CHARMM internal coordinates of N, CA and C (Angstrom, degrees):
IC EDIT
DIST 1 N 1 CA 1.4666
DIST 1 CA 1 C 1.5332
ANGL 1 N 1 CA 1 C 110.51
DIST 1 C 2 N 1.2934
ANGL 1 CA 1 C 2 N 116.12
DIHE 1 N 1 CA 1 C 2 N 140.18
DIST 2 N 2 CA 1.4540
ANGL 1 C 2 N 2 CA 121.22
DIHE 1 CA 1 C 2 N 2 CA 179.65
DIST 2 CA 2 C 1.5114
ANGL 2 N 2 CA 2 C 108.29
DIHE 1 C 2 N 2 CA 2 C -80.38
DIST 2 C 3 N 1.3321
ANGL 2 CA 2 C 3 N 116.54
DIHE 2 N 2 CA 2 C 3 N 130.19
DIST 3 N 3 CA 1.4786
ANGL 2 C 3 N 3 CA 120.70
DIHE 2 CA 2 C 3 N 3 CA 177.35
DIST 3 CA 3 C 1.5391
ANGL 3 N 3 CA 3 C 109.44
DIHE 2 C 3 N 3 CA 3 C -82.57
DIST 3 C 4 N 1.3551
ANGL 3 CA 3 C 4 N 118.30
DIHE 3 N 3 CA 3 C 4 N 140.63
DIST 4 N 4 CA 1.4612
ANGL 3 C 4 N 4 CA 118.05
DIHE 3 CA 3 C 4 N 4 CA 178.73
DIST 4 CA 4 C 1.5454
ANGL 4 N 4 CA 4 C 109.62
DIHE 3 C 4 N 4 CA 4 C -70.86
DIST 4 C 5 N 1.3279
ANGL 4 CA 4 C 5 N 115.47
DIHE 4 N 4 CA 4 C 5 N 152.36
DIST 5 N 5 CA 1.4162
ANGL 4 C 5 N 5 CA 121.60
DIHE 4 CA 4 C 5 N 5 CA 176.97
DIST 5 CA 5 C 1.5701
ANGL 5 N 5 CA 5 C 109.10
DIHE 4 C 5 N 5 CA 5 C -78.50
DIST 5 C 6 N 1.3143
ANGL 5 CA 5 C 6 N 115.60
DIHE 5 N 5 CA 5 C 6 N 167.05
DIST 6 N 6 CA 1.4732
ANGL 5 C 6 N 6 CA 118.30
DIHE 5 CA 5 C 6 N 6 CA 176.89
DIST 6 CA 6 C 1.5009
ANGL 6 N 6 CA 6 C 111.32
DIHE 5 C 6 N 6 CA 6 C -59.15
DIST 6 C 7 N 1.3439
ANGL 6 CA 6 C 7 N 115.07
DIHE 6 N 6 CA 6 C 7 N -39.07
DIST 7 N 7 CA 1.4488
ANGL 6 C 7 N 7 CA 119.75
DIHE 6 CA 6 C 7 N 7 CA -178.95
DIST 7 CA 7 C 1.5504
ANGL 7 N 7 CA 7 C 111.64
DIHE 6 C 7 N 7 CA 7 C -66.41
DIST 7 C 8 N 1.3082
ANGL 7 CA 7 C 8 N 116.49
DIHE 7 N 7 CA 7 C 8 N -39.70
DIST 8 N 8 CA 1.4638
ANGL 7 C 8 N 8 CA 120.56
DIHE 7 CA 7 C 8 N 8 CA 176.16
DIST 8 CA 8 C 1.5374
ANGL 8 N 8 CA 8 C 110.39
DIHE 7 C 8 N 8 CA 8 C -64.46
DIST 8 C 9 N 1.2734
ANGL 8 CA 8 C 9 N 117.49
DIHE 8 N 8 CA 8 C 9 N -38.94
DIST 9 N 9 CA 1.4749
ANGL 8 C 9 N 9 CA 121.07
DIHE 8 CA 8 C 9 N 9 CA 176.95
DIST 9 CA 9 C 1.5214
ANGL 9 N 9 CA 9 C 111.07
DIHE 8 C 9 N 9 CA 9 C -64.35
DIST 9 C 10 N 1.3211
ANGL 9 CA 9 C 10 N 117.25
DIHE 9 N 9 CA 9 C 10 N -39.52
DIST 10 N 10 CA 1.4897
ANGL 9 C 10 N 10 CA 121.99
DIHE 9 CA 9 C 10 N 10 CA 177.80
DIST 10 CA 10 C 1.5205
ANGL 10 N 10 CA 10 C 109.63
DIHE 9 C 10 N 10 CA 10 C -63.21
DIST 10 C 11 N 1.3619
ANGL 10 CA 10 C 11 N 116.44
DIHE 10 N 10 CA 10 C 11 N -41.70
DIST 11 N 11 CA 1.4591
ANGL 10 C 11 N 11 CA 120.65
DIHE 10 CA 10 C 11 N 11 CA 179.98
DIST 11 CA 11 C 1.5240
ANGL 11 N 11 CA 11 C 108.83
DIHE 10 C 11 N 11 CA 11 C -62.86
DIST 11 C 12 N 1.3381
ANGL 11 CA 11 C 12 N 117.88
DIHE 11 N 11 CA 11 C 12 N -46.93
DIST 12 N 12 CA 1.4518
ANGL 11 C 12 N 12 CA 121.26
DIHE 11 CA 11 C 12 N 12 CA -179.11
DIST 12 CA 12 C 1.5177
ANGL 12 N 12 CA 12 C 110.77
DIHE 11 C 12 N 12 CA 12 C -62.43
DIST 12 C 13 N 1.3079
ANGL 12 CA 12 C 13 N 118.66
DIHE 12 N 12 CA 12 C 13 N -38.74
DIST 13 N 13 CA 1.4529
ANGL 12 C 13 N 13 CA 122.51
DIHE 12 CA 12 C 13 N 13 CA 179.07
DIST 13 CA 13 C 1.5550
ANGL 13 N 13 CA 13 C 109.65
DIHE 12 C 13 N 13 CA 13 C -63.07
DIST 13 C 14 N 1.3393
ANGL 13 CA 13 C 14 N 118.42
DIHE 13 N 13 CA 13 C 14 N -42.25
DIST 14 N 14 CA 1.4605
ANGL 13 C 14 N 14 CA 120.22
DIHE 13 CA 13 C 14 N 14 CA 178.62
DIST 14 CA 14 C 1.5146
ANGL 14 N 14 CA 14 C 111.01
DIHE 13 C 14 N 14 CA 14 C -63.64
DIST 14 C 15 N 1.3366
ANGL 14 CA 14 C 15 N 116.18
DIHE 14 N 14 CA 14 C 15 N -43.50
DIST 15 N 15 CA 1.4508
ANGL 14 C 15 N 15 CA 120.58
DIHE 14 CA 14 C 15 N 15 CA -179.98
DIST 15 CA 15 C 1.5486
ANGL 15 N 15 CA 15 C 110.46
DIHE 14 C 15 N 15 CA 15 C -60.98
DIST 15 C 16 N 1.3009
ANGL 15 CA 15 C 16 N 116.24
DIHE 15 N 15 CA 15 C 16 N -46.35
DIST 16 N 16 CA 1.4696
ANGL 15 C 16 N 16 CA 120.61
DIHE 15 CA 15 C 16 N 16 CA -178.88
DIST 16 CA 16 C 1.5307
ANGL 16 N 16 CA 16 C 111.57
DIHE 15 C 16 N 16 CA 16 C -64.71
DIST 16 C 17 N 1.3234
ANGL 16 CA 16 C 17 N 116.47
DIHE 16 N 16 CA 16 C 17 N -39.35
DIST 17 N 17 CA 1.4740
ANGL 16 C 17 N 17 CA 120.41
DIHE 16 CA 16 C 17 N 17 CA -179.38
DIST 17 CA 17 C 1.5176
ANGL 17 N 17 CA 17 C 111.94
DIHE 16 C 17 N 17 CA 17 C -70.58
DIST 17 C 18 N 1.3029
ANGL 17 CA 17 C 18 N 117.32
DIHE 17 N 17 CA 17 C 18 N -38.11
DIST 18 N 18 CA 1.4766
ANGL 17 C 18 N 18 CA 121.00
DIHE 17 CA 17 C 18 N 18 CA -175.58
DIST 18 CA 18 C 1.5367
ANGL 18 N 18 CA 18 C 111.99
DIHE 17 C 18 N 18 CA 18 C -81.26
DIST 18 C 19 N 1.3073
ANGL 18 CA 18 C 19 N 117.17
DIHE 18 N 18 CA 18 C 19 N -40.01
DIST 19 N 19 CA 1.4588
ANGL 18 C 19 N 19 CA 124.69
DIHE 18 CA 18 C 19 N 19 CA -178.69
DIST 19 CA 19 C 1.5241
ANGL 19 N 19 CA 19 C 114.05
DIHE 18 C 19 N 19 CA 19 C 57.42
DIST 19 C 20 N 1.2965
ANGL 19 CA 19 C 20 N 116.81
DIHE 19 N 19 CA 19 C 20 N -32.77
DIST 20 N 20 CA 1.4813
ANGL 19 C 20 N 20 CA 120.50
DIHE 19 CA 19 C 20 N 20 CA 174.49
DIST 20 CA 20 C 1.5255
ANGL 20 N 20 CA 20 C 107.49
DIHE 19 C 20 N 20 CA 20 C -158.25
DIST 20 C 21 N 1.2843
ANGL 20 CA 20 C 21 N 114.82
DIHE 20 N 20 CA 20 C 21 N 175.06
DIST 21 N 21 CA 1.4705
ANGL 20 C 21 N 21 CA 120.78
DIHE 20 CA 20 C 21 N 21 CA 176.21
DIST 21 CA 21 C 1.5551
ANGL 21 N 21 CA 21 C 112.93
DIHE 20 C 21 N 21 CA 21 C 67.45
DIST 21 C 22 N 1.2830
ANGL 21 CA 21 C 22 N 116.31
DIHE 21 N 21 CA 21 C 22 N 40.05
DIST 22 N 22 CA 1.4724
ANGL 21 C 22 N 22 CA 119.97
DIHE 21 CA 21 C 22 N 22 CA 173.74
DIST 22 CA 22 C 1.5212
ANGL 22 N 22 CA 22 C 107.80
DIHE 21 C 22 N 22 CA 22 C -145.08
DIST 22 C 23 N 1.3472
ANGL 22 CA 22 C 23 N 114.60
DIHE 22 N 22 CA 22 C 23 N 162.78
DIST 23 N 23 CA 1.4362
ANGL 22 C 23 N 23 CA 120.98
DIHE 22 CA 22 C 23 N 23 CA 177.04
DIST 23 CA 23 C 1.5314
ANGL 23 N 23 CA 23 C 107.45
DIHE 22 C 23 N 23 CA 23 C -134.06
DIST 23 C 24 N 1.3349
ANGL 23 CA 23 C 24 N 117.21
DIHE 23 N 23 CA 23 C 24 N 128.12
DIST 24 N 24 CA 1.4449
ANGL 23 C 24 N 24 CA 123.14
DIHE 23 CA 23 C 24 N 24 CA 179.15
DIST 24 CA 24 C 1.5181
ANGL 24 N 24 CA 24 C 106.82
DIHE 23 C 24 N 24 CA 24 C -127.67
DIST 24 C 25 N 1.3329
ANGL 24 CA 24 C 25 N 117.44
DIHE 24 N 24 CA 24 C 25 N 125.90
DIST 25 N 25 CA 1.4687
ANGL 24 C 25 N 25 CA 121.16
DIHE 24 CA 24 C 25 N 25 CA 179.12
DIST 25 CA 25 C 1.5363
ANGL 25 N 25 CA 25 C 105.83
DIHE 24 C 25 N 25 CA 25 C -126.87
DIST 25 C 26 N 1.3077
ANGL 25 CA 25 C 26 N 114.53
DIHE 25 N 25 CA 25 C 26 N 126.51
DIST 26 N 26 CA 1.5158
ANGL 25 C 26 N 26 CA 121.26
DIHE 25 CA 25 C 26 N 26 CA 179.73
DIST 26 CA 26 C 1.5082
ANGL 26 N 26 CA 26 C 106.18
DIHE 25 C 26 N 26 CA 26 C -125.68
DIST 26 C 27 N 1.3232
ANGL 26 CA 26 C 27 N 114.24
DIHE 26 N 26 CA 26 C 27 N 128.24
DIST 27 N 27 CA 1.4715
ANGL 26 C 27 N 27 CA 118.25
DIHE 26 CA 26 C 27 N 27 CA 178.40
DIST 27 CA 27 C 1.5175
ANGL 27 N 27 CA 27 C 110.89
DIHE 26 C 27 N 27 CA 27 C -139.58
DIST 27 C 28 N 1.3023
ANGL 27 CA 27 C 28 N 114.85
DIHE 27 N 27 CA 27 C 28 N 153.35
DIST 28 N 28 CA 1.4771
ANGL 27 C 28 N 28 CA 122.44
DIHE 27 CA 27 C 28 N 28 CA 178.51
DIST 28 CA 28 C 1.5082
ANGL 28 N 28 CA 28 C 108.83
DIHE 27 C 28 N 28 CA 28 C -144.14
DIST 28 C 29 N 1.3406
ANGL 28 CA 28 C 29 N 115.15
DIHE 28 N 28 CA 28 C 29 N 128.99
DIST 29 N 29 CA 1.4512
ANGL 28 C 29 N 29 CA 121.21
DIHE 28 CA 28 C 29 N 29 CA 177.87
DIST 29 CA 29 C 1.4990
ANGL 29 N 29 CA 29 C 109.52
DIHE 28 C 29 N 29 CA 29 C -146.97
DIST 29 C 30 N 1.3143
ANGL 29 CA 29 C 30 N 115.71
DIHE 29 N 29 CA 29 C 30 N 125.78
DIST 30 N 30 CA 1.4900
ANGL 29 C 30 N 30 CA 121.61
DIHE 29 CA 29 C 30 N 30 CA 177.06
DIST 30 CA 30 C 1.5248
ANGL 30 N 30 CA 30 C 111.02
DIHE 29 C 30 N 30 CA 30 C 54.10
DIST 30 C 31 N 1.3088
ANGL 30 CA 30 C 31 N 116.10
DIHE 30 N 30 CA 30 C 31 N 41.44
DIST 31 N 31 CA 1.4852
ANGL 30 C 31 N 31 CA 120.25
DIHE 30 CA 30 C 31 N 31 CA 176.73
DIST 31 CA 31 C 1.5352
ANGL 31 N 31 CA 31 C 116.60
DIHE 30 C 31 N 31 CA 31 C 79.39
DIST 31 C 32 N 1.3178
ANGL 31 CA 31 C 32 N 115.58
DIHE 31 N 31 CA 31 C 32 N 3.26
DIST 32 N 32 CA 1.5030
ANGL 31 C 32 N 32 CA 118.97
DIHE 31 CA 31 C 32 N 32 CA 177.30
DIST 32 CA 32 C 1.5268
ANGL 32 N 32 CA 32 C 107.96
DIHE 31 C 32 N 32 CA 32 C -108.91
DIST 32 C 33 N 1.3176
ANGL 32 CA 32 C 33 N 115.53
DIHE 32 N 32 CA 32 C 33 N 128.55
DIST 33 N 33 CA 1.4621
ANGL 32 C 33 N 33 CA 121.77
DIHE 32 CA 32 C 33 N 33 CA 178.44
DIST 33 CA 33 C 1.5172
ANGL 33 N 33 CA 33 C 110.74
DIHE 32 C 33 N 33 CA 33 C -103.65
DIST 33 C 34 N 1.3296
ANGL 33 CA 33 C 34 N 115.64
DIHE 33 N 33 CA 33 C 34 N 145.99
DIST 34 N 34 CA 1.4720
ANGL 33 C 34 N 34 CA 122.16
DIHE 33 CA 33 C 34 N 34 CA 174.41
DIST 34 CA 34 C 1.5246
ANGL 34 N 34 CA 34 C 107.96
DIHE 33 C 34 N 34 CA 34 C -132.04
DIST 34 C 35 N 1.3104
ANGL 34 CA 34 C 35 N 114.45
DIHE 34 N 34 CA 34 C 35 N 138.58
DIST 35 N 35 CA 1.4802
ANGL 34 C 35 N 35 CA 121.49
DIHE 34 CA 34 C 35 N 35 CA 176.31
DIST 35 CA 35 C 1.5001
ANGL 35 N 35 CA 35 C 108.33
DIHE 34 C 35 N 35 CA 35 C -128.64
DIST 35 C 36 N 1.3260
ANGL 35 CA 35 C 36 N 116.98
DIHE 35 N 35 CA 35 C 36 N 133.12
DIST 36 N 36 CA 1.4821
ANGL 35 C 36 N 36 CA 119.85
DIHE 35 CA 35 C 36 N 36 CA 174.68
DIST 36 CA 36 C 1.5514
ANGL 36 N 36 CA 36 C 105.76
DIHE 35 C 36 N 36 CA 36 C -132.62
DIST 36 C 37 N 1.3075
ANGL 36 CA 36 C 37 N 115.30
DIHE 36 N 36 CA 36 C 37 N 131.94
DIST 37 N 37 CA 1.4568
ANGL 36 C 37 N 37 CA 122.20
DIHE 36 CA 36 C 37 N 37 CA -178.38
DIST 37 CA 37 C 1.5103
ANGL 37 N 37 CA 37 C 109.22
DIHE 36 C 37 N 37 CA 37 C -130.21
DIST 37 C 38 N 1.2907
ANGL 37 CA 37 C 38 N 118.29
DIHE 37 N 37 CA 37 C 38 N 128.90
DIST 38 N 38 CA 1.4518
ANGL 37 C 38 N 38 CA 124.30
DIHE 37 CA 37 C 38 N 38 CA 176.40
DIST 38 CA 38 C 1.4998
ANGL 38 N 38 CA 38 C 108.68
DIHE 37 C 38 N 38 CA 38 C -126.05
DIST 38 C 39 N 1.3594
ANGL 38 CA 38 C 39 N 116.13
DIHE 38 N 38 CA 38 C 39 N 117.96
DIST 39 N 39 CA 1.4441
ANGL 38 C 39 N 39 CA 120.86
DIHE 38 CA 38 C 39 N 39 CA 179.27
DIST 39 CA 39 C 1.5587
ANGL 39 N 39 CA 39 C 106.56
DIHE 38 C 39 N 39 CA 39 C -136.23
DIST 39 C 40 N 1.2966
ANGL 39 CA 39 C 40 N 117.79
DIHE 39 N 39 CA 39 C 40 N 108.01
DIST 40 N 40 CA 1.4668
ANGL 39 C 40 N 40 CA 120.82
DIHE 39 CA 39 C 40 N 40 CA -174.79
DIST 40 CA 40 C 1.5579
ANGL 40 N 40 CA 40 C 114.15
DIHE 39 C 40 N 40 CA 40 C -57.19
DIST 40 C 41 N 1.3094
ANGL 40 CA 40 C 41 N 117.89
DIHE 40 N 40 CA 40 C 41 N -24.52
DIST 41 N 41 CA 1.4608
ANGL 40 C 41 N 41 CA 118.87
DIHE 40 CA 40 C 41 N 41 CA -176.00
DIST 41 CA 41 C 1.5413
ANGL 41 N 41 CA 41 C 111.40
DIHE 40 C 41 N 41 CA 41 C -84.23
DIST 41 C 42 N 1.3706
ANGL 41 CA 41 C 42 N 117.56
DIHE 41 N 41 CA 41 C 42 N -8.94
DIST 42 N 42 CA 1.4730
ANGL 41 C 42 N 42 CA 121.82
DIHE 41 CA 41 C 42 N 42 CA 176.47
DIST 42 CA 42 C 1.4942
ANGL 42 N 42 CA 42 C 109.80
DIHE 41 C 42 N 42 CA 42 C -74.28
DIST 42 C 43 N 1.3314
ANGL 42 CA 42 C 43 N 117.11
DIHE 42 N 42 CA 42 C 43 N 157.80
DIST 43 N 43 CA 1.4477
ANGL 42 C 43 N 43 CA 122.08
DIHE 42 CA 42 C 43 N 43 CA -179.88
DIST 43 CA 43 C 1.4993
ANGL 43 N 43 CA 43 C 110.84
DIHE 42 C 43 N 43 CA 43 C -57.10
DIST 43 C 44 N 1.3295
ANGL 43 CA 43 C 44 N 118.21
DIHE 43 N 43 CA 43 C 44 N -45.91
DIST 44 N 44 CA 1.4399
ANGL 43 C 44 N 44 CA 121.08
DIHE 43 CA 43 C 44 N 44 CA 173.45
DIST 44 CA 44 C 1.5124
ANGL 44 N 44 CA 44 C 107.42
DIHE 43 C 44 N 44 CA 44 C -103.10
DIST 44 C 45 N 1.3147
ANGL 44 CA 44 C 45 N 118.45
DIHE 44 N 44 CA 44 C 45 N 144.55
DIST 45 N 45 CA 1.4585
ANGL 44 C 45 N 45 CA 121.66
DIHE 44 CA 44 C 45 N 45 CA -172.39
DIST 45 CA 45 C 1.5360
ANGL 45 N 45 CA 45 C 114.18
DIHE 44 C 45 N 45 CA 45 C -65.65
DIST 45 C 46 N 1.3413
ANGL 45 CA 45 C 46 N 116.91
DIHE 45 N 45 CA 45 C 46 N -32.49
DIST 46 N 46 CA 1.4583
ANGL 45 C 46 N 46 CA 119.17
DIHE 45 CA 45 C 46 N 46 CA -174.13
DIST 46 CA 46 C 1.5128
ANGL 46 N 46 CA 46 C 110.44
DIHE 45 C 46 N 46 CA 46 C -151.76
DIST 46 C 47 N 1.3270
ANGL 46 CA 46 C 47 N 113.72
DIHE 46 N 46 CA 46 C 47 N 161.25
DIST 47 N 47 CA 1.4455
ANGL 46 C 47 N 47 CA 120.60
DIHE 46 CA 46 C 47 N 47 CA 176.48
DIST 47 CA 47 C 1.5311
ANGL 47 N 47 CA 47 C 108.92
DIHE 46 C 47 N 47 CA 47 C -144.74
DIST 47 C 48 N 1.3109
ANGL 47 CA 47 C 48 N 116.69
DIHE 47 N 47 CA 47 C 48 N 145.48
DIST 48 N 48 CA 1.4603
ANGL 47 C 48 N 48 CA 121.75
DIHE 47 CA 47 C 48 N 48 CA 176.88
DIST 48 CA 48 C 1.5044
ANGL 48 N 48 CA 48 C 109.31
DIHE 47 C 48 N 48 CA 48 C -134.60
DIST 48 C 49 N 1.3145
ANGL 48 CA 48 C 49 N 116.35
DIHE 48 N 48 CA 48 C 49 N 153.03
DIST 49 N 49 CA 1.4713
ANGL 48 C 49 N 49 CA 122.15
DIHE 48 CA 48 C 49 N 49 CA 178.62
DIST 49 CA 49 C 1.4951
ANGL 49 N 49 CA 49 C 110.71
DIHE 48 C 49 N 49 CA 49 C -154.45
DIST 49 C 50 N 1.3137
ANGL 49 CA 49 C 50 N 115.48
DIHE 49 N 49 CA 49 C 50 N 161.43
DIST 50 N 50 CA 1.4339
ANGL 49 C 50 N 50 CA 121.24
DIHE 49 CA 49 C 50 N 50 CA 177.08
DIST 50 CA 50 C 1.5188
ANGL 50 N 50 CA 50 C 111.89
DIHE 49 C 50 N 50 CA 50 C -144.61
DIST 50 C 51 N 1.3435
ANGL 50 CA 50 C 51 N 117.41
DIHE 50 N 50 CA 50 C 51 N 155.32
DIST 51 N 51 CA 1.4299
ANGL 50 C 51 N 51 CA 120.65
DIHE 50 CA 50 C 51 N 51 CA 179.49
DIST 51 CA 51 C 1.5186
ANGL 51 N 51 CA 51 C 113.12
DIHE 50 C 51 N 51 CA 51 C -177.83
DIST 51 C 52 N 1.3227
ANGL 51 CA 51 C 52 N 115.32
DIHE 51 N 51 CA 51 C 52 N -175.14
DIST 52 N 52 CA 1.4507
ANGL 51 C 52 N 52 CA 120.05
DIHE 51 CA 51 C 52 N 52 CA -179.21
DIST 52 CA 52 C 1.5327
ANGL 52 N 52 CA 52 C 114.31
DIHE 51 C 52 N 52 CA 52 C -83.67
DIST 52 C 53 N 1.3569
ANGL 52 CA 52 C 53 N 115.13
DIHE 52 N 52 CA 52 C 53 N -6.51
DIST 53 N 53 CA 1.4591
ANGL 52 C 53 N 53 CA 119.94
DIHE 52 CA 52 C 53 N 53 CA 176.12
DIST 53 CA 53 C 1.5118
ANGL 53 N 53 CA 53 C 106.49
DIHE 52 C 53 N 53 CA 53 C -148.55
DIST 53 C 54 N 1.3510
ANGL 53 CA 53 C 54 N 115.02
DIHE 53 N 53 CA 53 C 54 N 168.21
DIST 54 N 54 CA 1.4664
ANGL 53 C 54 N 54 CA 119.17
DIHE 53 CA 53 C 54 N 54 CA 177.16
DIST 54 CA 54 C 1.5549
ANGL 54 N 54 CA 54 C 108.35
DIHE 53 C 54 N 54 CA 54 C -57.18
DIST 54 C 55 N 1.3205
ANGL 54 CA 54 C 55 N 115.67
DIHE 54 N 54 CA 54 C 55 N -46.23
DIST 55 N 55 CA 1.4948
ANGL 54 C 55 N 55 CA 118.46
DIHE 54 CA 54 C 55 N 55 CA -177.10
DIST 55 CA 55 C 1.5015
ANGL 55 N 55 CA 55 C 110.95
DIHE 54 C 55 N 55 CA 55 C -59.67
DIST 55 C 56 N 1.3424
ANGL 55 CA 55 C 56 N 117.59
DIHE 55 N 55 CA 55 C 56 N -43.79
DIST 56 N 56 CA 1.4793
ANGL 55 C 56 N 56 CA 119.99
DIHE 55 CA 55 C 56 N 56 CA 178.10
DIST 56 CA 56 C 1.5163
ANGL 56 N 56 CA 56 C 112.61
DIHE 55 C 56 N 56 CA 56 C -61.26
DIST 56 C 57 N 1.3224
ANGL 56 CA 56 C 57 N 115.03
DIHE 56 N 56 CA 56 C 57 N -42.67
DIST 57 N 57 CA 1.4657
ANGL 56 C 57 N 57 CA 120.69
DIHE 56 CA 56 C 57 N 57 CA 179.15
DIST 57 CA 57 C 1.5265
ANGL 57 N 57 CA 57 C 111.62
DIHE 56 C 57 N 57 CA 57 C -64.51
DIST 57 C 58 N 1.3281
ANGL 57 CA 57 C 58 N 116.44
DIHE 57 N 57 CA 57 C 58 N -40.84
DIST 58 N 58 CA 1.4650
ANGL 57 C 58 N 58 CA 122.14
DIHE 57 CA 57 C 58 N 58 CA 179.85
DIST 58 CA 58 C 1.5227
ANGL 58 N 58 CA 58 C 109.02
DIHE 57 C 58 N 58 CA 58 C -64.41
DIST 58 C 59 N 1.3319
ANGL 58 CA 58 C 59 N 117.08
DIHE 58 N 58 CA 58 C 59 N -45.87
DIST 59 N 59 CA 1.4423
ANGL 58 C 59 N 59 CA 121.97
DIHE 58 CA 58 C 59 N 59 CA -178.44
DIST 59 CA 59 C 1.5216
ANGL 59 N 59 CA 59 C 110.90
DIHE 58 C 59 N 59 CA 59 C -67.63
DIST 59 C 60 N 1.3260
ANGL 59 CA 59 C 60 N 118.75
DIHE 59 N 59 CA 59 C 60 N -25.63
DIST 60 N 60 CA 1.4562
ANGL 59 C 60 N 60 CA 124.29
DIHE 59 CA 59 C 60 N 60 CA -178.42
DIST 60 CA 60 C 1.5112
ANGL 60 N 60 CA 60 C 113.27
DIHE 59 C 60 N 60 CA 60 C -83.45
DIST 60 C 61 N 1.3449
ANGL 60 CA 60 C 61 N 116.58
DIHE 60 N 60 CA 60 C 61 N -8.34
DIST 61 N 61 CA 1.4667
ANGL 60 C 61 N 61 CA 118.63
DIHE 60 CA 60 C 61 N 61 CA -176.62
DIST 61 CA 61 C 1.4979
ANGL 61 N 61 CA 61 C 110.84
DIHE 60 C 61 N 61 CA 61 C -57.62
DIST 61 C 62 N 1.3398
ANGL 61 CA 61 C 62 N 114.29
DIHE 61 N 61 CA 61 C 62 N 130.59
DIST 62 N 62 CA 1.4552
ANGL 61 C 62 N 62 CA 122.40
DIHE 61 CA 61 C 62 N 62 CA 176.88
DIST 62 CA 62 C 1.5269
ANGL 62 N 62 CA 62 C 108.84
DIHE 61 C 62 N 62 CA 62 C -129.78
DIST 62 C 63 N 1.3096
ANGL 62 CA 62 C 63 N 117.72
DIHE 62 N 62 CA 62 C 63 N 149.53
DIST 63 N 63 CA 1.4606
ANGL 62 C 63 N 63 CA 120.29
DIHE 62 CA 62 C 63 N 63 CA -178.91
DIST 63 CA 63 C 1.5495
ANGL 63 N 63 CA 63 C 111.09
DIHE 62 C 63 N 63 CA 63 C -61.01
DIST 63 C 64 N 1.3240
ANGL 63 CA 63 C 64 N 112.96
DIHE 63 N 63 CA 63 C 64 N 143.07
DIST 64 N 64 CA 1.4468
ANGL 63 C 64 N 64 CA 120.36
DIHE 63 CA 63 C 64 N 64 CA 174.94
DIST 64 CA 64 C 1.5333
ANGL 64 N 64 CA 64 C 107.64
DIHE 63 C 64 N 64 CA 64 C -131.86
DIST 64 C 65 N 1.2695
ANGL 64 CA 64 C 65 N 118.74
DIHE 64 N 64 CA 64 C 65 N 161.23
DIST 65 N 65 CA 1.4203
ANGL 64 C 65 N 65 CA 121.64
DIHE 64 CA 64 C 65 N 65 CA 176.25
DIST 65 CA 65 C 1.5301
ANGL 65 N 65 CA 65 C 110.58
DIHE 64 C 65 N 65 CA 65 C -98.36
DIST 65 C 66 N 1.2971
ANGL 65 CA 65 C 66 N 115.56
DIHE 65 N 65 CA 65 C 66 N 126.53
DIST 66 N 66 CA 1.4640
ANGL 65 C 66 N 66 CA 120.03
DIHE 65 CA 65 C 66 N 66 CA -177.79
DIST 66 CA 66 C 1.4927
ANGL 66 N 66 CA 66 C 111.50
DIHE 65 C 66 N 66 CA 66 C -93.14
END
COOR INIT
IC SEED 1 N 1 CA 1 C
IC BUILD
């Protein structure tokens, strides 16, 4: 069985804690990953990141203004 990465565990934790009222978009094209997360209860409304893997994109997330 494949073990989840730390970043995947963080994502699952956010989903479980929020249960609703959030938006998570994950995309991959030609080896480039993008992650966008919007959670109104967070200090910043949204964060986006990109990288060569999901973990890289997750770690790259930085606050954006929606």
